[in-house]
N, C-alpha and C positions, 0 to 999 in steps of 0.2 A: 500447761498440754492437754490436745482432749485424752490420749490414748498412754498406758503404760507403755506398749512394745510397739517399734518401730522397726518394721523390717523391710530394706530398701532391695530393689533390683541392683544392678551395678553400670553396665554397659549402658547409655547414654540416662543414663536417672543421678544418678553421683557423678561421674567422667565424662567427657567424652576424648571414645580412645577410637574413633571414624577411621584419621589415619594411620593409628596403628593398624588396625583389624584391617581394609583394606592393600595397604603395604603390601602383608604379608598374604593377603590370597594374593597378591597382583606379583612378586618376588616367585609362592606358588604352580602360580597357574604359567610361570614363563617353564621354572624348569620341571613340567609333564609337560612342553610343548604344547596345551594348550590356550590358541585365542583369549588374549586379556578382555576381560566385560567393563564397559565403562566403572568409568566410578561410580558412579550415580547409582548403579545400576546393584556396585558390590555390598553398596551400605545400605544399604535396602535389607541384605539379612543380617544386621546384629541384633543383635536378639531370638536368633529362630535355635534352634537346637543345632548344633555343628553339624552332625550328618545332614541334616536338614541346606543346613547352607552350605554346604561345600556342593550336595548333588545340582542345587538352585544355582551354586555361580559355575561349577563347571557341565554338565550333563551328565557326569556318573549313574551309575543305576547299581555297581557292584560293589557290594559292602567289600572288598580288597582293597581295590584301587580306591575307594573312596579311603580307607582305616592307612593304603601307603600315602595319599593327597594328605592327611589328617597330620601321620606324621614328620612329614616334611615342614606341613605351613608348622607346628609344634618349634620348627627347628631355627625358622624364621622369626615363631613370636618371642625367642629367648634374646633378642637383641633388637628386633624392632617396637615391642607393645609395649612395654614400660617406659621407656624416652619417650613414647608420640603415646603417654596415655594424660589426662589435664583434667583436673575436678574441675568441676561447673562456678561460676563466684561465688553461688552463693554455698555451697556443698557445705566448707567445712562449720561453718556460722554457722546452719542450721543443725551438724551437729554436735557444735558446741554446745548449741542453746536446750535440744535434749537431754544430753548430759549432763549440762547442769538442772536440769528439771526435775531431775531423777527419771530419766526418761532408760529403757530397756531400748537397744538398738543391736540390729542389725543387717548381716545382705546375706541375701538367694540370692542365688546367681547359675546360669550355664557357664558363664566363665570358669577356667578353674580357680578353686583359692588358692594357691599359693602365687596365681595369677595379679590378684587383687590383693591379699597380703603385701606381696612384692609393692605397689604403688603405696600401701597404707607406710608401708618403713622406712620406703626411698624418704616418702614426704614429712615423716617425723609423726603423721595422728594415730598411729595406731591404737592413741589409746580409746579415740572417741570409738571402737565397736568390741564391742563384746563377742562375734563371736563371725564367724562367717561358713557357709554354707554353700560351694563349688560343686562343679559337672563332676568331680572327683568322689563325695560322697553321698552320688545319689544313682538313682539306675534306672530313673526315669525322667524326661523335663518337662518342663512348664507349658502350657495348660495342666499335665501332672503334681496334683497338689504338696506329692513325696517331699518333699525339698521345706517350703509350709509348714507340713505337720512335723518334719522332725526337730523342727525351729518351735513349735507349740509344742513337740514332745519333752525338749531340750531344757526350757523354760520356764512349765509347767506352767502356763500361762494359760485365761480363759478368754478365749477370742474376741469376746466383749470387746477386750479393752488391747488388742492388736490389730494396726492396719499396715499393710500391706501396700508399697507405692514401687509406680513403676513408669517403663515408658510404652509399654509396648502391651498389644493386645492376649500373646502369652501371658502376659502378670496379670493380667486383667482376667484372663481367666485359670488363671493358679488359683488364686485368691477366690475367686467365687468359688469352685470345686475345692478348697482347705474351707468355706464356710466365715470368711474373713472379710473385713472391711477392706477397701481398693479404694485408695487415690492414682487418679492420672495425671502425671507430669509430661507436658508437652516440649520434654526437649531432644525429644529424638525425632522416628521418619513416624509417629501418628497423629493423625488430626482428632482436637475434640470431639468430631462429631463421628468418628468411628466406636469409639467410645460406646455407644449410646444405647446397643446390643445389653449392656453387662452393668449392674451394681455398681457405681461409681460416686464412693462417698464428696470426693474433690477432684476437681477437673481444672488442676491450675498450670500456668505457664516458668516458673519457678519452684526450686525447693522453699526459696523465702517465703513463698504463700501458704505450708506446709502451716496446718493446727490439729 
């Protein structure tokens, strides 16, 4: 493999969590008596910072009301998220390939760390990940580079040896702001041409194409 350190986003990069995320939003919208949004509209918020996604889906702008919505969402996430989150067909084989090559593998996501850990533990693949940096570990969301910078500090990695892999412009922006190489994977909502304004060393259709 070309790099020593491979840092990944989670939703739409390693897993398809669309059913879980959209399902949680729909249940929470119903609880708050807010008109439901179409499935295809809600899924476009996947990868956004959560509070931004809530505003996009609900129209709420008051921070207190958004926080109350978030608490209710988390209640449904405990029930719905992990059972409705599935690894892409080549995720595990790619991670196994990286580990076999002696690479360091980490996840940096706006999703909560404990929810990501739950998925890996449930499926028995926790040994493939060195560590996870989730939303509860940072004070700023992508494209802020805080999460990547935390991983760089934790590993002591030279930036030239690091590749960040993600599916969204938030991911591309975070890699650019951190000064590390970026590979875009087209398993989310962002099209290849949308990454043109960001420096990408690869734009790939699936993780198995990763170098």
